[in-house]
LOBA-643105 format. One line per field, with one value per atom (N, C-alpha, C): residue number from 1; residue in three letters; atom name; x, y, z. Coordinates in Angstrom, 2 decimals. Atoms other than C-alpha are relative to their C-alpha. Layout:
BEGIN
num = [NUM | ...]
residu = [Ala | ...]
atome = [CA | ...]
px = [X | ...]
py = [Y | ...]
pz = [Z | ...]
END
This chain:
BEGIN
num = [1 | 1 | 1 | 2 | 2 | 2 | 3 | 3 | 3 | 4 | 4 | 4 | 5 | 5 | 5 | 6 | 6 | 6 | 7 | 7 | 7 | 8 | 8 | 8 | 9 | 9 | 9 | 10 | 10 | 10 | 11 | 11 | 11 | 12 | 12 | 12 | 13 | 13 | 13 | 14 | 14 | 14 | 15 | 15 | 15 | 16 | 16 | 16 | 17 | 17 | 17 | 18 | 18 | 18 | 19 | 19 | 19 | 20 | 20 | 20 | 21 | 21 | 21 | 22 | 22 | 22 | 23 | 23 | 23 | 24 | 24 | 24 | 25 | 25 | 25 | 26 | 26 | 26 | 27 | 27 | 27 | 28 | 28 | 28 | 29 | 29 | 29 | 30 | 30 | 30 | 31 | 31 | 31 | 32 | 32 | 32 | 33 | 33 | 33 | 34 | 34 | 34 | 35 | 35 | 35 | 36 | 36 | 36 | 37 | 37 | 37 | 38 | 38 | 38 | 39 | 39 | 39 | 40 | 40 | 40 | 41 | 41 | 41 | 42 | 42 | 42 | 43 | 43 | 43 | 44 | 44 | 44 | 45 | 45 | 45 | 46 | 46 | 46 | 47 | 47 | 47 | 48 | 48 | 48 | 49 | 49 | 49 | 50 | 50 | 50 | 51 | 51 | 51 | 52 | 52 | 52 | 53 | 53 | 53 | 54 | 54 | 54 | 55 | 55 | 55 | 56 | 56 | 56 | 57 | 57 | 57 | 58 | 58 | 58 | 59 | 59 | 59 | 60 | 60 | 60 | 61 | 61 | 61 | 62 | 62 | 62 | 63 | 63 | 63 | 64 | 64 | 64 | 65 | 65 | 65 | 66 | 66 | 66 | 67 | 67 | 67 | 68 | 68 | 68 | 69 | 69 | 69 | 70 | 70 | 70 | 71 | 71 | 71 | 72 | 72 | 72 | 73 | 73 | 73 | 74 | 74 | 74 | 75 | 75 | 75 | 76 | 76 | 76 | 77 | 77 | 77 | 78 | 78 | 78 | 79 | 79 | 79 | 80 | 80 | 80 | 81 | 81 | 81 | 82 | 82 | 82 | 83 | 83 | 83 | 84 | 84 | 84 | 85 | 85 | 85 | 86 | 86 | 86 | 87 | 87 | 87 | 88 | 88 | 88 | 89 | 89 | 89 | 90 | 90 | 90 | 91 | 91 | 91 | 92 | 92 | 92 | 93 | 93 | 93 | 94 | 94 | 94 | 95 | 95 | 95 | 96 | 96 | 96 | 97 | 97 | 97 | 98 | 98 | 98 | 99 | 99 | 99 | 100 | 100 | 100 | 101 | 101 | 101 | 102 | 102 | 102 | 103 | 103 | 103 | 104 | 104 | 104 | 105 | 105 | 105 | 106 | 106 | 106 | 107 | 107 | 107 | 108 | 108 | 108 | 109 | 109 | 109 | 110 | 110 | 110 | 111 | 111 | 111 | 112 | 112 | 112 | 113 | 113 | 113 | 114 | 114 | 114 | 115 | 115 | 115 | 116 | 116 | 116 | 117 | 117 | 117 | 118 | 118 | 118 | 119 | 119 | 119 | 120 | 120 | 120 | 121 | 121 | 121 | 122 | 122 | 122 | 123 | 123 | 123 | 124 | 124 | 124 | 125 | 125 | 125 | 126 | 126 | 126 | 127 | 127 | 127 | 128 | 128 | 128 | 129 | 129 | 129 | 130 | 130 | 130 | 131 | 131 | 131 | 132 | 132 | 132 | 133 | 133 | 133 | 134 | 134 | 134 | 135 | 135 | 135 | 136 | 136 | 136 | 137 | 137 | 137 | 138 | 138 | 138 | 139 | 139 | 139 | 140 | 140 | 140 | 141 | 141 | 141 | 142 | 142 | 142 | 143 | 143 | 143 | 144 | 144 | 144 | 145 | 145 | 145 | 146 | 146 | 146 | 147 | 147 | 147 | 148 | 148 | 148 | 149 | 149 | 149 | 150 | 150 | 150 | 151 | 151 | 151 | 152 | 152 | 152 | 153 | 153 | 153 | 154 | 154 | 154 | 155 | 155 | 155 | 156 | 156 | 156 | 157 | 157 | 157 | 158 | 158 | 158 | 159 | 159 | 159 | 160 | 160 | 160 | 161 | 161 | 161]
residu = [Met | Met | Met | Val | Val | Val | Leu | Leu | Leu | Arg | Arg | Arg | Lys | Lys | Lys | Lys | Lys | Lys | Arg | Arg | Arg | Met | Met | Met | Val | Val | Val | Ile | Ile | Ile | Ile | Ile | Ile | Thr | Thr | Thr | Ile | Ile | Ile | Val | Val | Val | Val | Val | Val | Ile | Ile | Ile | Val | Val | Val | Leu | Leu | Leu | Leu | Leu | Leu | Leu | Leu | Leu | Cys | Cys | Cys | Gly | Gly | Gly | Phe | Phe | Phe | Tyr | Tyr | Tyr | Tyr | Tyr | Tyr | Gln | Gln | Gln | Val | Val | Val | Asn | Asn | Asn | Arg | Arg | Arg | Phe | Phe | Phe | Lys | Lys | Lys | Leu | Leu | Leu | Ala | Ala | Ala | Pro | Pro | Pro | Ser | Ser | Ser | Leu | Leu | Leu | Tyr | Tyr | Tyr | Glu | Glu | Glu | Ala | Ala | Ala | Ala | Ala | Ala | Glu | Glu | Glu | Ala | Ala | Ala | Val | Val | Val | Gln | Gln | Gln | Gly | Gly | Gly | Val | Val | Val | Thr | Thr | Thr | Val | Val | Val | Gln | Gln | Gln | Ala | Ala | Ala | Glu | Glu | Glu | Ala | Ala | Ala | Asp | Asp | Asp | Pro | Pro | Pro | Ala | Ala | Ala | Asn | Asn | Asn | Asn | Asn | Asn | Arg | Arg | Arg | Ile | Ile | Ile | Ser | Ser | Ser | Tyr | Tyr | Tyr | Val | Val | Val | Leu | Leu | Leu | Glu | Glu | Glu | Asn | Asn | Asn | His | His | His | Thr | Thr | Thr | Ala | Ala | Ala | Gln | Gln | Gln | Ala | Ala | Ala | Phe | Phe | Phe | Asp | Asp | Asp | Tyr | Tyr | Tyr | Asp | Asp | Asp | Asn | Asn | Asn | Leu | Leu | Leu | Pro | Pro | Pro | Ala | Ala | Ala | Leu | Leu | Leu | Glu | Glu | Glu | Tyr | Tyr | Tyr | His | His | His | Asp | Asp | Asp | Gly | Gly | Gly | Gln | Gln | Gln | Ala | Ala | Ala | Trp | Trp | Trp | Gln | Gln | Gln | Glu | Glu | Glu | Val | Val | Val | Leu | Leu | Leu | Thr | Thr | Thr | Lys | Lys | Lys | Arg | Arg | Arg | Gly | Gly | Gly | Asn | Asn | Asn | Arg | Arg | Arg | Arg | Arg | Arg | Phe | Phe | Phe | Asp | Asp | Asp | Gly | Gly | Gly | Gly | Gly | Gly | Arg | Arg | Arg | Asn | Asn | Asn | Leu | Leu | Leu | Ile | Ile | Ile | Gly | Gly | Gly | Tyr | Tyr | Tyr | Ser | Ser | Ser | Leu | Leu | Leu | Ala | Ala | Ala | Pro | Pro | Pro | Ala | Ala | Ala | Gly | Gly | Gly | Glu | Glu | Glu | Ala | Ala | Ala | Gly | Gly | Gly | Asp | Asp | Asp | Ser | Ser | Ser | Val | Val | Val | Arg | Arg | Arg | Gly | Gly | Gly | Asp | Asp | Asp | Val | Val | Val | Asp | Asp | Asp | Leu | Leu | Leu | Ala | Ala | Ala | Ser | Ser | Ser | Trp | Trp | Trp | Pro | Pro | Pro | Arg | Arg | Arg | Leu | Leu | Leu | Lys | Lys | Lys | Asp | Asp | Asp | Gly | Gly | Gly | Asp | Asp | Asp | Tyr | Tyr | Tyr | Arg | Arg | Arg | Leu | Leu | Leu | Val | Val | Val | Phe | Phe | Phe | Leu | Leu | Leu | Ala | Ala | Ala | Ser | Ser | Ser | Gly | Gly | Gly | Gln | Gln | Gln | Glu | Glu | Glu | Asn | Asn | Asn | Ala | Ala | Ala | Val | Val | Val | Val | Val | Val | Cys | Cys | Cys | Ser | Ser | Ser | Glu | Glu | Glu | Pro | Pro | Pro | Phe | Phe | Phe | Val | Val | Val | Trp | Trp | Trp | Arg | Arg | Arg | Ala | Ala | Ala | Ala | Ala | Ala]
atome = [N | CA | C | N | CA | C | N | CA | C | N | CA | C | N | CA | C | N | CA | C | N | CA | C | N | CA | C | N | CA | C | N | CA | C | N | CA | C | N | CA | C | N | CA | C | N | CA | C | N | CA | C | N | CA | C | N | CA | C | N | CA | C | N | CA | C | N | CA | C | N | CA | C | N | CA | C | N | CA | C | N | CA | C | N | CA | C | N | CA | C | N | CA | C | N | CA | C | N | CA | C | N | CA | C | N | CA | C | N | CA | C | N | CA | C | N | CA | C | N | CA | C | N | CA | C | N | CA | C | N | CA | C | N | CA | C | N | CA | C | N | CA | C | N | CA | C | N | CA | C | N | CA | C | N | CA | C | N | CA | C | N | CA | C | N | CA | C | N | CA | C | N | CA | C | N | CA | C | N | CA | C | N | CA | C | N | CA | C | N | CA | C | N | CA | C | N | CA | C | N | CA | C | N | CA | C | N | CA | C | N | CA | C | N | CA | C | N | CA | C | N | CA | C | N | CA | C | N | CA | C | N | CA | C | N | CA | C | N | CA | C | N | CA | C | N | CA | C | N | CA | C | N | CA | C | N | CA | C | N | CA | C | N | CA | C | N | CA | C | N | CA | C | N | CA | C | N | CA | C | N | CA | C | N | CA | C | N | CA | C | N | CA | C | N | CA | C | N | CA | C | N | CA | C | N | CA | C | N | CA | C | N | CA | C | N | CA | C | N | CA | C | N | CA | C | N | CA | C | N | CA | C | N | CA | C | N | CA | C | N | CA | C | N | CA | C | N | CA | C | N | CA | C | N | CA | C | N | CA | C | N | CA | C | N | CA | C | N | CA | C | N | CA | C | N | CA | C | N | CA | C | N | CA | C | N | CA | C | N | CA | C | N | CA | C | N | CA | C | N | CA | C | N | CA | C | N | CA | C | N | CA | C | N | CA | C | N | CA | C | N | CA | C | N | CA | C | N | CA | C | N | CA | C | N | CA | C | N | CA | C | N | CA | C | N | CA | C | N | CA | C | N | CA | C | N | CA | C | N | CA | C | N | CA | C | N | CA | C | N | CA | C | N | CA | C | N | CA | C | N | CA | C | N | CA | C | N | CA | C | N | CA | C | N | CA | C | N | CA | C | N | CA | C | N | CA | C | N | CA | C | N | CA | C | N | CA | C | N | CA | C | N | CA | C | N | CA | C | N | CA | C | N | CA | C | N | CA | C | N | CA | C | N | CA | C | N | CA | C | N | CA | C | N | CA | C | N | CA | C | N | CA | C]
px = [1.07 | 136.12 | -0.06 | -0.07 | 137.30 | -0.37 | 0.32 | 137.09 | -1.50 | 1.45 | 133.54 | -0.79 | 0.66 | 132.50 | 0.13 | -0.20 | 134.05 | -0.90 | 0.83 | 132.22 | -1.48 | 1.40 | 128.89 | -0.26 | 0.14 | 129.46 | -0.08 | 0.01 | 130.23 | -1.31 | 1.28 | 127.17 | -1.14 | 1.05 | 124.97 | 0.02 | -0.11 | 126.28 | -0.48 | 0.43 | 125.74 | -1.52 | 1.46 | 122.16 | -0.68 | 0.59 | 121.39 | 0.10 | -0.17 | 122.82 | -0.96 | 0.92 | 120.80 | -1.45 | 1.36 | 117.61 | -0.23 | 0.13 | 118.22 | -0.08 | 0.07 | 118.86 | -1.36 | 1.32 | 115.67 | -1.10 | 0.98 | 113.68 | 0.07 | -0.17 | 115.13 | -0.59 | 0.53 | 114.27 | -1.53 | 1.46 | 110.71 | -0.66 | 0.57 | 110.06 | 0.12 | -0.25 | 111.52 | -0.34 | 0.31 | 110.30 | -1.28 | 1.10 | 107.81 | -1.19 | 1.19 | 104.34 | -1.21 | 1.18 | 101.09 | -1.26 | 1.31 | 97.38 | -0.95 | 0.94 | 94.49 | -0.62 | 0.56 | 93.16 | -1.42 | 1.36 | 90.11 | -0.78 | 0.59 | 89.41 | -0.28 | 0.21 | 89.20 | -1.45 | 1.42 | 85.38 | -0.62 | 0.53 | 85.05 | -0.47 | 0.52 | 83.14 | 0.99 | -0.93 | 85.45 | -0.75 | 0.60 | 84.62 | 0.25 | -0.11 | 83.93 | 0.39 | -0.36 | 85.58 | 1.12 | -1.15 | 88.41 | 1.12 | -1.12 | 91.83 | 1.22 | -1.29 | 95.21 | 1.08 | -1.18 | 98.46 | 1.14 | -1.08 | 101.31 | 1.29 | -1.31 | 105.02 | 0.97 | -0.97 | 107.65 | 1.26 | -1.26 | 110.71 | 0.88 | -0.79 | 112.91 | 1.24 | -1.20 | 115.96 | -0.28 | 0.38 | 114.09 | -0.97 | 0.88 | 112.00 | -1.39 | 1.34 | 108.67 | -0.74 | 0.86 | 105.79 | -0.66 | 0.64 | 104.62 | -1.32 | 1.30 | 101.01 | -0.67 | 0.88 | 98.52 | -1.42 | 1.41 | 94.89 | -0.82 | 0.75 | 92.47 | -1.50 | 1.46 | 88.74 | -0.48 | 0.52 | 87.10 | -1.52 | 1.46 | 83.52 | -0.47 | 0.59 | 81.17 | -0.25 | 0.21 | 81.08 | 1.33 | -1.20 | 83.67 | 0.16 | -0.29 | 85.34 | 0.77 | -0.63 | 86.19 | 0.69 | -0.79 | 88.87 | 0.91 | -1.02 | 91.27 | 1.36 | -1.29 | 94.80 | 1.05 | -0.94 | 96.43 | -0.31 | 0.34 | 96.46 | 0.55 | -0.54 | 96.91 | 0.89 | -0.90 | 99.67 | -0.23 | 0.26 | 98.95 | 1.00 | -0.96 | 101.21 | -0.77 | 0.65 | 100.07 | 0.92 | -0.83 | 101.34 | -0.06 | 0.12 | 100.57 | -1.40 | 1.37 | 97.04 | -1.01 | 0.94 | 95.46 | 0.77 | -0.60 | 96.09 | 0.09 | -0.26 | 97.58 | 0.44 | -0.42 | 97.88 | 1.35 | -1.31 | 101.45 | -0.18 | 0.14 | 101.51 | 1.16 | -1.03 | 103.43 | 1.05 | -1.05 | 106.61 | -0.54 | 0.61 | 104.43 | -0.94 | 0.87 | 102.42 | -1.46 | 1.37 | 99.30 | -0.37 | 0.50 | 97.14 | 0.16 | -0.23 | 97.56 | -1.04 | 1.06 | 94.23 | -0.29 | 0.25 | 94.52 | 0.02 | -0.08 | 95.38 | -1.15 | 1.11 | 92.14 | 0.20 | -0.09 | 91.34 | 0.29 | -0.34 | 92.52 | -1.29 | 1.22 | 89.92 | -0.06 | -0.01 | 90.99 | -0.40 | 0.46 | 88.98 | 0.66 | -0.57 | 90.53 | -1.04 | 1.00 | 88.52 | 0.65 | -0.39 | 89.12 | -1.18 | 1.04 | 87.15 | -0.51 | 0.51 | 84.94 | 0.95 | -0.86 | 86.67 | -0.12 | -0.01 | 87.69 | 0.20 | -0.20 | 88.00 | 1.40 | -1.28 | 91.16 | -0.12 | 0.04 | 92.00 | -0.63 | 0.60 | 90.60 | 1.01 | -1.01 | 93.88 | 0.97 | -0.98 | 96.49 | 1.18 | -1.23 | 100.08 | 0.45 | -0.49 | 101.56 | 1.03 | -0.99 | 104.15 | -0.38 | 0.15 | 103.86 | 1.41 | -1.30 | 106.94 | -0.10 | 0.08 | 107.66 | 0.74 | -0.75 | 109.48 | -0.74 | 0.74 | 106.67 | -0.29 | 0.15 | 106.62 | 1.36 | -1.28 | 109.28 | 0.53 | -0.59 | 111.63 | -0.88 | 0.92 | 109.46 | 0.73 | -0.48 | 109.96 | -0.20 | 0.25 | 110.30 | -1.34 | 1.27 | 106.91 | -1.00 | 1.10 | 103.55 | -0.74 | 0.68 | 101.87 | -1.11 | 0.99 | 98.94 | -0.28 | 0.44 | 97.75 | -1.52 | 1.44 | 94.22 | -0.40 | 0.52 | 92.49 | -1.45 | 1.39 | 89.26 | -0.79 | 0.87 | 86.40 | -0.65 | 0.62 | 85.19 | -1.51 | 1.46 | 81.54 | -0.70 | 0.60 | 80.97 | 0.41 | -0.27 | 80.69 | 0.63 | -0.64 | 83.12 | 0.29 | -0.33 | 84.14 | 1.48 | -1.44 | 87.75 | 0.41 | -0.65 | 89.99 | 1.35 | -1.26 | 92.83 | 0.84 | -0.88 | 95.84 | 0.15 | -0.40 | 96.81 | 1.22 | -1.20 | 99.41 | 1.27 | -1.31 | 102.98 | 1.06 | -1.06 | 106.26 | 1.00 | -1.03 | 108.67 | 1.22 | -1.27 | 112.27 | 1.00 | -0.94 | 114.75 | 1.18 | -1.11 | 117.43 | 1.33]
py = [-0.86 | 71.07 | 1.30 | -1.23 | 74.24 | -0.30 | 0.40 | 72.43 | -0.24 | 0.26 | 71.34 | 1.31 | -1.31 | 74.94 | 0.70 | -0.62 | 76.21 | -0.64 | 0.73 | 73.53 | 0.41 | -0.40 | 74.46 | 1.42 | -1.38 | 78.15 | 0.03 | 0.05 | 77.39 | -0.58 | 0.61 | 75.13 | 0.99 | -0.98 | 77.81 | 1.12 | -1.07 | 80.49 | -0.50 | 0.56 | 78.23 | -0.13 | 0.16 | 77.45 | 1.36 | -1.33 | 81.15 | 0.58 | -0.50 | 82.08 | -0.71 | 0.75 | 79.31 | 0.44 | -0.47 | 80.46 | 1.38 | -1.34 | 84.07 | -0.07 | 0.17 | 82.97 | -0.54 | 0.56 | 80.91 | 1.04 | -1.07 | 83.84 | 1.01 | -0.95 | 86.21 | -0.56 | 0.62 | 83.77 | -0.02 | 0.10 | 83.27 | 1.35 | -1.35 | 87.01 | 0.52 | -0.60 | 87.84 | -0.89 | 0.84 | 84.95 | 0.48 | -0.42 | 85.58 | -0.92 | 0.78 | 84.44 | 0.55 | -0.38 | 84.46 | -0.60 | 0.52 | 83.97 | 0.29 | -0.24 | 83.65 | 1.40 | -1.35 | 87.02 | 0.04 | -0.24 | 88.34 | 0.87 | -1.00 | 90.69 | -0.51 | 0.58 | 88.33 | 0.16 | -0.07 | 88.36 | 1.34 | -1.30 | 91.95 | 0.78 | -0.84 | 94.48 | 1.11 | -1.05 | 96.77 | 1.32 | -1.33 | 100.45 | 0.52 | -0.50 | 101.87 | 1.47 | -1.40 | 105.12 | 0.48 | -0.35 | 105.08 | -0.94 | 0.82 | 103.88 | 0.21 | -0.08 | 103.17 | -0.45 | 0.36 | 103.20 | -0.16 | 0.27 | 101.62 | -0.28 | 0.20 | 101.52 | -0.47 | 0.55 | 99.41 | 0.86 | -0.72 | 101.13 | -0.85 | 0.90 | 98.25 | 0.65 | -0.65 | 100.51 | 0.70 | -0.69 | 102.42 | -0.81 | 0.92 | 99.44 | 0.61 | -0.58 | 101.09 | -0.15 | 0.00 | 101.23 | 1.38 | -1.31 | 104.58 | -0.23 | 0.16 | 105.01 | 1.35 | -1.14 | 107.50 | -0.55 | 0.38 | 107.08 | 1.15 | -1.04 | 108.96 | -0.30 | 0.09 | 109.64 | 0.60 | -0.45 | 109.86 | 0.14 | -0.05 | 110.01 | 1.40 | -1.28 | 112.87 | 0.07 | 0.03 | 111.87 | -0.16 | 0.19 | 112.01 | -1.49 | 1.40 | 108.69 | -0.06 | 0.17 | 107.74 | -1.36 | 1.24 | 105.12 | -0.05 | 0.19 | 103.68 | 0.16 | -0.32 | 104.90 | -1.09 | 1.08 | 101.62 | -1.18 | 1.07 | 99.26 | -1.36 | 1.36 | 95.51 | -0.20 | 0.33 | 94.10 | -1.45 | 1.36 | 91.04 | -0.42 | 0.64 | 88.69 | -1.01 | 0.99 | 86.65 | -1.21 | 1.22 | 83.08 | -0.82 | 0.71 | 82.12 | -0.56 | 0.51 | 80.94 | 0.96 | -0.87 | 83.41 | 1.08 | -1.04 | 86.54 | -0.50 | 0.38 | 85.93 | 1.27 | -1.17 | 88.59 | -0.27 | 0.10 | 89.18 | 0.39 | -0.25 | 88.90 | 0.85 | -0.84 | 91.37 | -0.88 | 0.75 | 90.36 | -0.72 | 0.64 | 89.52 | -1.13 | 1.07 | 87.13 | 0.40 | -0.51 | 89.33 | 0.49 | -0.71 | 90.53 | 1.48 | -1.45 | 94.26 | 0.62 | -0.62 | 95.02 | -0.74 | 0.74 | 92.54 | 0.88 | -0.90 | 95.38 | 0.98 | -0.94 | 97.14 | 0.93 | -0.91 | 99.37 | 1.40 | -1.38 | 102.94 | 0.77 | -0.72 | 105.02 | 1.40 | -1.30 | 108.18 | -0.21 | 0.15 | 108.34 | 1.01 | -0.88 | 109.80 | 0.14 | -0.25 | 111.32 | 0.61 | -0.59 | 112.02 | 0.81 | -0.87 | 114.93 | -0.55 | 0.41 | 114.39 | 0.45 | -0.30 | 114.45 | 1.46 | -1.39 | 117.90 | 0.99 | -0.90 | 119.37 | -0.23 | 0.15 | 120.00 | -1.15 | 1.12 | 116.86 | -1.25 | 1.19 | 114.36 | -1.11 | 1.05 | 112.44 | 0.20 | -0.07 | 111.63 | -0.90 | 0.79 | 110.43 | -0.45 | 0.50 | 108.27 | -1.09 | 1.07 | 105.70 | -1.01 | 1.06 | 102.38 | -0.42 | 0.40 | 101.83 | -1.48 | 1.45 | 98.11 | -0.52 | 0.42 | 98.06 | -1.04 | 0.96 | 96.08 | -1.32 | 1.24 | 93.43 | -0.67 | 0.68 | 90.76 | 0.38 | -0.24 | 91.00 | -0.66 | 0.50 | 90.62 | -0.87 | 0.82 | 87.90 | 0.79 | -0.56 | 88.92 | -0.55 | 0.47 | 88.75 | 1.12 | -0.94 | 90.42 | 0.27 | -0.45 | 92.42 | 0.98 | -1.07 | 94.76 | 0.55 | -0.63 | 97.19 | -0.06 | 0.05 | 96.89 | 1.01 | -1.00 | 99.90 | -0.35 | 0.24 | 99.35 | 1.30 | -1.17 | 101.76 | 0.16 | -0.26 | 103.37 | 0.08 | -0.09 | 102.96 | -0.85 | 0.87 | 100.42 | -1.43 | 1.40 | 96.76 | -0.73 | 0.86 | 94.57 | 0.70 | -0.74 | 97.29 | 0.40 | -0.26 | 97.75 | 0.70 | -0.51 | 99.54 | -0.70 | 0.73 | 97.39 | 0.68 | -0.54 | 98.68 | -1.01 | 0.90 | 97.26 | -0.76 | 0.73 | 94.53 | 0.72 | -0.57 | 95.76 | -1.03 | 0.98 | 93.89 | 0.50 | -0.27 | 93.76 | -0.84 | 0.67 | 92.90 | 0.58 | -0.45 | 93.10 | 0.73 | -0.82 | 95.71 | -0.71]
pz = [-0.45 | 139.48 | -0.82 | 0.79 | 137.68 | -1.45 | 1.37 | 134.35 | -0.16 | 0.03 | 135.14 | -0.01 | -0.02 | 135.95 | -1.35 | 1.31 | 132.71 | -1.05 | 0.94 | 130.77 | 0.16 | -0.26 | 132.43 | -0.49 | 0.47 | 131.67 | -1.52 | 1.47 | 128.02 | -0.51 | 0.41 | 127.71 | 0.20 | -0.28 | 129.31 | -1.04 | 1.00 | 126.93 | -1.36 | 1.29 | 123.89 | -0.03 | -0.06 | 124.99 | -0.11 | 0.06 | 125.52 | -1.42 | 1.38 | 122.10 | -0.95 | 0.86 | 120.42 | 0.22 | -0.29 | 122.17 | -0.60 | 0.59 | 121.11 | -1.52 | 1.45 | 117.52 | -0.43 | 0.29 | 117.54 | 0.14 | -0.21 | 118.94 | -1.14 | 1.10 | 116.32 | -1.29 | 1.21 | 113.53 | 0.04 | -0.12 | 114.81 | -0.21 | 0.12 | 115.05 | -1.43 | 1.31 | 111.64 | -1.19 | 1.14 | 109.53 | -0.68 | 0.85 | 106.74 | 0.27 | -0.35 | 107.93 | -0.74 | 0.76 | 105.97 | 0.63 | -0.38 | 106.70 | -1.17 | 1.10 | 104.23 | 0.07 | 0.08 | 103.08 | 0.57 | -0.48 | 104.90 | -0.98 | 0.87 | 102.01 | -1.41 | 1.33 | 99.02 | -0.47 | 0.37 | 99.09 | 0.38 | -0.41 | 100.34 | -1.22 | 1.07 | 98.29 | -0.30 | 0.41 | 96.33 | -0.13 | 0.09 | 96.73 | -1.41 | 1.37 | 93.26 | 0.00 | 0.17 | 92.20 | 0.90 | -0.83 | 94.75 | -0.38 | 0.46 | 93.64 | 0.88 | -0.69 | 95.19 | -0.98 | 0.77 | 93.25 | 1.00 | -0.95 | 95.22 | -0.75 | 0.61 | 94.49 | 1.08 | -0.94 | 96.22 | 0.04 | -0.20 | 97.67 | 0.93 | -0.84 | 98.92 | 0.61 | -0.52 | 99.36 | 1.33 | -1.23 | 102.10 | 0.85 | -0.72 | 103.30 | 0.24 | -0.09 | 102.54 | -1.32 | 1.17 | 100.13 | -0.06 | 0.20 | 98.75 | -0.72 | 0.65 | 97.71 | -0.22 | 0.25 | 96.28 | 0.01 | -0.13 | 97.33 | -0.60 | 0.69 | 95.04 | 0.00 | 0.03 | 95.20 | -1.31 | 1.29 | 91.76 | 0.03 | -0.12 | 93.09 | 0.43 | -0.40 | 93.94 | 1.51 | -1.45 | 97.64 | 0.72 | -0.82 | 100.40 | 0.29 | -0.31 | 101.15 | 1.31 | -1.31 | 104.74 | 0.06 | -0.01 | 105.38 | 1.22 | -1.03 | 107.93 | -0.68 | 0.60 | 107.26 | 0.19 | -0.30 | 108.34 | -0.91 | 0.94 | 105.33 | 0.42 | -0.10 | 105.36 | -1.22 | 1.09 | 103.18 | -0.38 | 0.45 | 101.06 | -1.07 | 0.91 | 99.10 | -0.84 | 0.85 | 96.10 | -0.11 | -0.05 | 96.52 | -1.29 | 1.27 | 92.92 | -0.20 | 0.08 | 93.74 | 0.60 | -0.70 | 96.15 | 0.77 | -0.84 | 98.19 | 1.43 | -1.38 | 101.63 | 0.75 | -0.77 | 104.34 | 0.64 | -0.63 | 105.50 | 1.47 | -1.42 | 109.28 | 0.51 | -0.60 | 111.43 | 0.67 | -0.69 | 113.24 | 1.23 | -1.17 | 116.25 | -0.39 | 0.47 | 114.09 | -0.06 | 0.04 | 114.04 | -1.39 | 1.17 | 111.23 | 0.29 | -0.17 | 110.68 | 0.92 | -0.80 | 112.37 | 1.30 | -1.23 | 115.28 | 1.24 | -1.15 | 117.63 | 0.06 | 0.06 | 116.77 | -1.17 | 1.14 | 113.87 | 0.48 | -0.29 | 113.76 | 0.28 | -0.37 | 115.59 | -0.62 | 0.65 | 113.79 | -1.45 | 1.37 | 110.59 | -0.91 | 1.01 | 107.48 | -1.10 | 1.02 | 104.67 | -1.24 | 1.28 | 101.00 | -0.50 | 0.52 | 99.58 | -1.34 | 1.32 | 96.49 | -1.11 | 1.16 | 93.10 | -0.38 | 0.44 | 91.91 | 1.13 | -1.13 | 95.42 | 0.59 | -0.69 | 97.40 | 0.99 | -0.93 | 99.33 | -0.57 | 0.60 | 96.81 | -0.23 | 0.05 | 96.94 | 1.17 | -1.08 | 99.54 | -0.37 | 0.19 | 99.28 | 1.38 | -1.27 | 101.97 | -0.19 | -0.02 | 102.90 | 1.07 | -0.99 | 104.67 | 0.39 | -0.51 | 106.82 | 0.36 | -0.17 | 106.84 | 1.23 | -1.19 | 110.19 | 0.83 | -0.81 | 111.86 | -0.72 | 0.76 | 109.11 | -0.13 | 0.24 | 108.55 | -1.39 | 1.31 | 105.58 | -1.06 | 1.02 | 102.48 | -1.02 | 1.12 | 99.88 | -1.28 | 1.32 | 96.27 | -0.50 | 0.54 | 94.57 | -0.16 | 0.22 | 93.96 | 1.30 | -1.22 | 96.73 | -0.35 | 0.13 | 97.24 | 1.39 | -1.24 | 99.91 | 0.03 | -0.16 | 101.29 | 1.08 | -0.92 | 102.90 | 0.30 | -0.38 | 104.85 | -0.05 | 0.03 | 104.23 | 1.37 | -1.31 | 107.47 | -0.15 | -0.02 | 108.27 | -1.05 | 1.00 | 105.49 | 0.32 | -0.34 | 106.39 | -1.17 | 0.98 | 104.45 | -1.34 | 1.21 | 101.96 | 0.04 | 0.05 | 100.85 | -1.29 | 1.20 | 98.41 | -0.06 | 0.18 | 97.07 | -1.07 | 1.03 | 95.21 | -1.12 | 1.06 | 91.89 | 0.51 | -0.45 | 92.45 | -0.41 | 0.30 | 92.61 | 0.35 | -0.16 | 92.54 | 1.04 | -0.99 | 95.49 | -0.39 | 0.25 | 94.65 | 0.99 | -1.03 | 97.52 | -0.66 | 0.54 | 96.97 | 0.16]
END
């Protein structure tokens, strides 16, 4: 009887550990979905330079406005991975696209070229994304108030530290 109880306790613990390991794997695995921005209109005169920082698990970027008009954008970029054939959006740990929770309602604006505020530096903390594979990536910023308009960074390389 005591041996049977010990066996049941051990089996229960093993099952719980296996379930937790499976859950951890599912949450942290690298998941992709076809890009929604491949056919989007690129905003002319606004650029993004991105640089990988694997040691700090982030991507640094500089968004610059080279036009004579202010540029309004959402400050929450999507992250895309090039699989060798096409751009694929990297899904968050929850398996969502970056904008599935709704777009950022706070609009950001870059001043026209030559004025203070015509560029912005920022970082994308990768805590909500799974561990990235080595490869080519880009950031995609959506233009506020413009249907299907985006600013994509030049591709950058991610190599795990």
